[in-house]
C-alpha positions in Angstrom: -198.2 -23.8 -115.2 -196.9 -24.4 -111.7 -193.2 -23.8 -110.8 -190.9 -25.4 -108.3 -190.4 -22.9 -105.5 -188.1 -23.2 -102.4 -189.2 -21.1 -99.5 -186.7 -20.5 -96.7 -187.8 -19.0 -93.3 -187.1 -19.8 -89.7 -190.7 -19.2 -88.8 -192.9 -22.4 -89.2 -196.0 -20.1 -89.4 -194.6 -18.2 -92.3 -193.5 -21.4 -94.1 -197.0 -22.8 -93.6 -198.8 -19.7 -94.8 -196.5 -19.2 -97.8 -196.7 -22.9 -98.8 -200.5 -22.7 -98.7 -200.6 -19.5 -100.8 -198.2 -20.9 -103.4 -199.8 -24.4 -103.6 -203.2 -22.9 -104.1 -201.7 -21.0 -107.0 -200.5 -24.4 -108.5 -196.9 -24.3 -107.6 -194.8 -27.2 -106.2 -193.3 -26.0 -102.9 -190.2 -27.2 -100.9 -189.2 -25.5 -97.7 -186.2 -25.1 -95.5 -186.2 -23.7 -91.9 -182.7 -22.1 -92.3 -180.2 -20.9 -94.8 -178.0 -23.9 -94.0 -180.9 -26.3 -94.7 -181.6 -24.6 -97.9 -178.0 -24.9 -99.1 -178.1 -28.6 -98.1 -181.3 -29.3 -100.2 -179.9 -27.3 -103.2 -176.6 -29.1 -103.0 -178.6 -32.3 -102.8 -180.0 -31.7 -106.2 -183.2 -29.6 -105.8 -183.4 -27.3 -108.9 -186.2 -24.8 -108.1 -187.4 -22.2 -110.5 -187.4 -19.6 -107.7 -186.1 -19.2 -104.1 -188.0 -17.1 -101.7 -186.0 -16.4 -98.5 -186.4 -14.5 -95.3 -183.7 -11.9 -94.5 -183.4 -12.4 -90.8 -182.5 -16.0 -89.9 -180.0 -17.7 -87.5 -176.4 -18.2 -88.5 -176.9 -17.8 -92.2 -179.1 -14.8 -93.1 -180.9 -14.3 -96.4 -178.1 -12.3 -98.0 -175.6 -15.1 -97.1 -177.9 -17.6 -98.7 -178.2 -15.5 -101.9 -174.4 -15.4 -102.1 -174.2 -19.2 -101.7 -176.9 -19.8 -104.3 -175.1 -17.5 -106.8 -172.0 -19.7 -106.4 -173.8 -22.9 -107.3 -173.5 -24.3 -110.8 -177.0 -24.3 -112.5 -178.5 -21.9 -109.9 -176.5 -18.8 -110.6 -179.3 -17.2 -112.6 -182.5 -18.4 -110.8 -184.6 -15.6 -109.3 -184.2 -15.2 -105.5 -186.8 -13.0 -103.7 -186.0 -11.6 -100.3 -189.0 -11.3 -97.9 -188.5 -9.4 -94.7 -189.8 -6.9 -92.2 -186.8 -4.7 -93.1 -187.7 -1.8 -95.3 -184.3 0.0 -95.0 -182.9 1.0 -98.4 -179.3 0.0 -97.3 -180.5 -3.6 -96.6 -182.2 -3.7 -100.0 -179.0 -2.5 -101.7 -177.0 -5.1 -99.9 -179.4 -7.8 -101.0 -179.3 -6.6 -104.6 -175.5 -6.5 -104.5 -175.5 -10.1 -103.3 -177.6 -11.1 -106.3 -181.2 -11.0 -105.0 -183.8 -10.5 -107.7 -186.4 -8.7 -105.7 -187.5 -7.6 -102.2 -190.9 -7.9 -100.5 -191.8 -6.5 -97.1 -193.8 -8.6 -94.7 -196.7 -9.2 -94.3 -196.8 -10.2 -98.0 -200.2 -10.1 -99.6 -200.9 -13.2 -101.7 -201.8 -11.2 -104.8 -198.6 -9.1 -104.5 -196.4 -12.2 -104.1 -198.0 -14.0 -107.1 -197.7 -10.9 -109.2 -193.9 -10.6 -108.4 -193.5 -14.4 -109.2 -195.1 -13.8 -112.6 -192.6 -11.0 -113.2 -189.5 -12.8 -112.2 -190.1 -16.4 -113.2 -190.5 -17.0 -117.0 -193.8 -18.8 -117.7 -195.2 -18.6 -114.1 
């Protein structure tokens, strides 16, 4: 059963490849090119089953986005995966403290991503 997934990344190439990967797996995908755009679509009523966000973005990074999502009614408990080139433990701990559900290091292999989605999204 496909899930609604919001992907947030400032790289059009990453958005395109992740969208393709997730749609092939049967998921409905929305995307945002920045943390601010993601907050805007979420406040506009999008209720995804999962948010996948990049760590490094412009003004609002992935951790800031996680903090914003955790403040929104109805979204406080949805899984948020952080995808990044960062593998530093301190960054992971910061993401976890902000409320991120999991952490994947780029480049993400399709099988690995889909496996993690199955683990964090009920019924995926």
